[in-house]
C-alpha positions in Angstrom: -7.0 -10.9 33.8 -9.0 -13.3 31.6 -12.5 -12.4 30.2 -14.0 -15.3 32.8 -12.0 -13.3 35.6 -13.9 -10.4 34.8 -17.2 -12.0 35.0 -18.7 -12.1 38.5 -21.9 -13.8 40.4 -25.2 -12.9 39.4 -24.4 -12.5 35.6 -22.9 -9.0 36.3 -19.9 -8.2 34.3 -16.8 -5.8 35.0 -16.3 -2.8 32.6 -14.1 0.1 32.6 -15.6 3.3 33.0 -13.7 6.8 32.4 -14.6 10.1 33.3 -12.3 13.0 34.0 -9.1 11.1 33.0 -9.7 8.4 35.8 -10.9 5.0 34.7 -12.4 2.7 37.4 -13.3 -0.9 37.3 -17.2 -1.4 37.6 -19.7 -4.1 38.1 -22.9 -4.0 36.5 -25.8 -6.3 35.6 -25.8 -5.7 31.6 -29.7 -6.6 31.7 -30.4 -3.4 33.9 -31.9 -0.5 32.3 -28.8 2.2 31.2 -30.9 4.6 33.5 -30.9 2.4 36.5 -26.9 1.6 35.6 -26.2 5.0 35.5 -28.1 5.7 38.7 -26.1 3.2 40.4 -22.5 4.6 39.0 -23.8 8.2 40.4 -24.7 7.3 43.7 -21.7 4.9 44.4 -19.6 7.6 42.6 -21.3 10.6 44.9 -20.5 8.2 47.9 -17.0 7.6 47.5 -16.1 10.4 45.4 -12.1 9.7 46.0 -12.4 6.3 44.6 -14.6 7.2 41.7 -15.8 10.6 40.4 -18.1 13.6 41.8 -20.9 13.3 39.8 -23.2 16.3 40.6 -27.1 16.3 39.9 -26.7 20.3 39.7 -23.9 22.5 38.0 -22.9 25.7 39.6 -25.4 27.7 37.5 -28.0 25.8 39.0 -29.0 23.9 35.8 -29.7 20.1 36.1 -26.8 17.7 34.6 -27.7 14.5 33.0 -25.0 11.8 32.6 -24.7 8.9 30.0 -22.4 6.3 29.0 -20.7 5.6 25.7 -18.3 3.2 24.4 -14.9 4.7 23.9 -14.0 2.5 20.7 -17.0 3.1 19.0 -17.6 6.7 19.9 -21.1 5.5 20.7 -23.5 7.3 23.3 -25.9 5.3 24.5 -29.3 6.5 24.6 -31.7 5.9 27.7 -34.4 4.4 25.5 -34.5 3.2 21.7 -36.4 4.9 18.8 -39.6 2.8 19.9 -39.4 4.0 23.4 -38.1 1.0 24.8 -35.6 1.1 27.7 -32.0 0.1 26.5 -29.4 -1.8 28.5 -25.7 -2.7 28.6 -26.5 -5.8 27.0 -29.1 -4.3 24.3 -26.1 -1.8 23.3 -23.6 -4.9 22.6 -21.4 -3.9 25.9 -19.4 -7.2 26.9 -16.9 -8.0 29.6 -13.9 -5.8 29.6 -15.6 -3.0 27.6 -14.2 0.3 27.9 -16.9 2.9 28.6 -16.7 6.4 29.2 -19.4 9.0 31.2 -20.6 11.9 29.0 -22.0 14.7 30.9 -24.9 16.9 29.3 -26.3 20.1 31.2 -30.1 20.5 30.5 -31.4 24.3 30.6 -34.4 24.5 32.4 
C-alpha cells in the first residue's frame, strides 16, 4: 500500500497500532489531541474487542488504567501535554502516515 493510499478523507491518516501482540490499521485525525485520539481508540476497541483489543478503564484490583500511545521505532511514549501544558497531537509528535505505534498501559494507584 502506498503512502497516498494510506491517507484518507478529512486529512485523517492510517497508522498501525499494536497492543498485546495484535496489530490493527487505525484511521486517526493527526490534529486531534492525543487524549481524544486515545479515547477514540479505547471506545472503538471496547465496542469491538474481537477486532481490536479489550482496553478496560479499571483493572481487577479496582485501580484506574491509563493508556498512552508510543512510537515503536523510537521507543518514545507520547505524553498528553508538553512541558508547557499544551495538548499534544499525533502531528505534534511527528507521527506520519503508516507509522507503527503501540499502546502502553499504565495502572494509576488511587
